[in-house]
C-alpha positions, 0 to 999 in steps of 0.5 A, spaced: 426 656 116 431 656 121 433 650 125 434 653 132 435 659 136 438 661 143 433 665 147 435 670 152 436 667 159 439 669 165 443 663 167 442 657 163 441 655 155 433 656 153 433 653 146 427 654 141 428 648 136 423 648 129 421 643 124 416 642 119 415 635 123 415 633 130 421 628 128 425 634 125 424 639 131 426 633 136 432 633 131 434 640 131 433 640 138 439 635 139 443 639 134 442 645 139 444 641 145 450 639 142 452 646 139 451 648 146 457 644 149 462 643 143 463 646 136 458 641 132 462 642 125 468 639 128 465 632 129 466 627 124 461 621 122 465 616 124 460 612 129 453 611 127 448 609 133 440 607 133 437 610 139 430 609 141 426 612 147 419 612 150 415 618 154 409 618 157 407 624 153 411 629 148 414 633 153 417 626 157 419 624 150 423 630 149 426 630 156 428 623 155 431 624 148 435 629 150 437 626 157 439 619 153 444 624 149 447 627 154 448 621 158 452 618 151 456 624 152 457 624 160 458 616 160 461 614 154 464 620 151 461 621 145 459 627 141 454 627 135 452 632 129 447 628 125 441 626 128 435 623 124 429 621 127 426 616 124 419 616 127 415 618 133 409 615 134 403 614 139 403 608 143 399 605 149 401 609 155 405 615 151 410 615 145 416 612 142 422 615 138 427 611 134 433 615 131 439 614 128 445 618 130 452 620 128 458 622 131 465 620 134 469 620 141 470 626 144 477 629 143 477 636 147 482 639 143 478 637 136 471 639 139 472 646 142 468 645 148 464 651 150 460 650 156 458 644 160 450 642 160 449 639 167 442 637 165 436 638 161 430 640 165 422 641 164 422 648 166 418 652 161 418 646 156 413 647 151 411 643 144 407 646 139 404 643 133 401 647 127 399 647 120 406 650 118 411 645 123 412 644 130 416 648 135 420 646 141 422 650 147 426 647 153 432 649 158 439 646 159 441 647 166 448 649 165 
């Protein structure tokens, strides 16, 4: 099964991420976002962090997950290439995600920047779960 692919879009990055589970699809969505911005194979796994996010529904959870990672890049200057979503659980008022992410501080000469992702959007966001796994679609504003 492919982890993600970039779909056709006029001006932004339209991403489809796949997984056998919702957790795996969220991992692959994060990898696709960073692959949009940099060459992820150049990232050394020097830092390890635990990330927790919540959302009122699965779409809000996906948005908050990707937005949290984008802010880590924009504010803290960190890039990641390894994402392990430990669990996504339904709780009162929505959903919660806990993940371990690995990467390092951003270095433009090492990480080969591609395009700037300005924001994650809800536009055309979809989450489909079925017997064979899960498919997520979302647009990154470039």
